C-alpha positions, 0 to 999 in steps of 0.5 A: 546547925538547928534549922528550926532555931531562929534569934529575933531582934526583940524589942517588946513592943506589938511588931516584934511581940506579934512576929515572936508568936507568928514565928512559934506557930511556924513551928521555930524555935524562937530565941529573944535577943534584946540590945540595950543601947541606951533606950528607956526600957525596963528590960526585965519587963521585956524578958518576961514578956518575951518568955510568957509568950514562948521564947525559948530563952532570952538574951539581954546584952548591954551595948552602951560602952561599945556603941559609944566607943565603936561607933558614936565617937568614929562617926564624931571624928568623920563629922558625919551628918547624913544630908548635912543635918542628920546626926545618924543615931539610928543608923549608928546602932543597927550594925552594933545590934545586928553584930551581937544578934550574929554572935548569939547565932552562931553560939546557939547555932541557929539557922536564922535571924530575924527582925521587926523593921518594915519593907519600906524602910531604912532598917531592913537594909541596915540589919540584912546587909549587916547579917549577910556581910558577918555571915554569909551563909545565915538566913534571914526571916523578915515577916514584914517582907513575906507573903503570908505574913502581909495577908494575916496582918493588913494593919494595925487592927489585925496585929491587935485581935491577934495579940488578943487571941493569944494572950499577948499584953500590949499598951494600945492605949498608951501607944504614941500617934507615931513610932520612936526608936530611941538609943544613946545618941538620939530618939527619934519620932516619926511616921503616924501623925508626923506623916503630915511635914506641916505637923508641928512637933509640940514639947510634949514630944520631947524625951531627951531635952527640953524645947530652947524656949523653956531651957533656963536663962543661965548659962552653962560653960564647958571644957571638952578635951580631945585626944586623936579626935576623940572626947577624953574628957569634959569639965563643967567649969561651973560646978567642977563636974568632970567626967572621963569614962566614955559613956559616963561622958556621953550620958553626962552631955545627953543631960546638961544638953537636953537641959539646955534645950541642945539637940533639937532637928525636924527634917524630911530626908531621902531613905535609901529604898527610894521614899522621903521620910519626916524625923523629929530627932532629939541628939544633945550629946551628939550636936555638942560633941560634933560642933567641938569637934569641927572647931578643934579640927579648925586650929590643929588639921592641916588644910589640905587633909581638911579639903580631903576629909571634908569630901570624905564625910558626906560619903561616909555618913550615906555608907552608915545611913545605907547600912554599909557599916561592914564593907570594904568601902567602909574600912578604907574610909575608917582608916581614911578618917583615922589617919586624919585624926592623929593630931587633932588634940587640945580643948574647946571651951563652949557655951550652952544657952537656949538651944545654942552651942556657942564656941568661946575659944579653944588651944591645942598641943598641935596647933597650926594656927600662927599669931605672928603670921596672921597678925595684921600688927605684928611683922612675922616670917610671911612677907606681905609682898610675897602676895603679890606674885601668888595673886598673879600666878593664881590669875594666869587662868583667870585672864586666859579665860577671859581673853577667849571669851573677848574672841568670842565676843562674850563676856564673863558676867 
């Protein structure tokens, strides 16, 4: 184990570039690690910048396929939405990034890992909980929680001055007045001007999508095929485009969804550290898939299984959001969710139009829907007279409750 070697999760932005040089100044050998989870970056430029600053080595890891199959699709199967709205784009990427970082640290025999997350946000928790779960002996350098770093960098001006003094190239003039996190699942916009919760996010902020108002006045018709709750094929019935590879399927839905104004969310959420945060999110493919998945479950999932899974979905979402992907509770939930999806097979037919995902129909070889039983026109195996006893049995406790209220001189309403 080399006790001066650190693997830094590096993005090429101002913060991690400053941290890279600062750690070198503190006599660490720094290996820069760049995780490609689908962000729109020039990775060759990022690599050259890290080497120019002084990184001893740069790893650029293509994690896109694994991100889709092992993180995004399990979240879709769980119908995961934090606080009933947020599709967890950033939260899902962090454990994958941390996992590969630990693997590189082991390969390089580095004693330390480091990241650029601040001490007020969620990412510090997600990264560090993942590090410790995967390697309890790893040492974490988190500059934004280190007194020496905080004293040196009290604000953005100090960082820009340090960058200039150390010949670190920055694009300050092009810096947007808010921060972004981009990956395959979404792009988030937060902080800066967005810290005013009344501030309207304008259309020029959007990256993966257009506004619904600017989407074309044309319907897009899709078939989404599921097997064991996993999307396995997408067909555009208008132009016969077919995608089956998981990554290609997801990228295509991002493209076609974004073009139709799908996936915009503006919300104030509760961070795990106890602070409220306003975020604007673009998640085209995620919104399409979770709505299609919920629909195929409607026809193929048993009622009581669905009731229990619906209890677990918010728990799953909180575990992901709070950074406990590598935990015993997540192992338990993954097994339960996986079991619930064994018969979630079939096709969902839907239309994309100006920000809307409209379900047109569905079919499933595992269908529990029986037209004869539910029909008002067909006499099937369900005897309607049996409902009388069913209702009376379920009314027993209600009548008993009302009787007690009457004895006490109260009424039920």
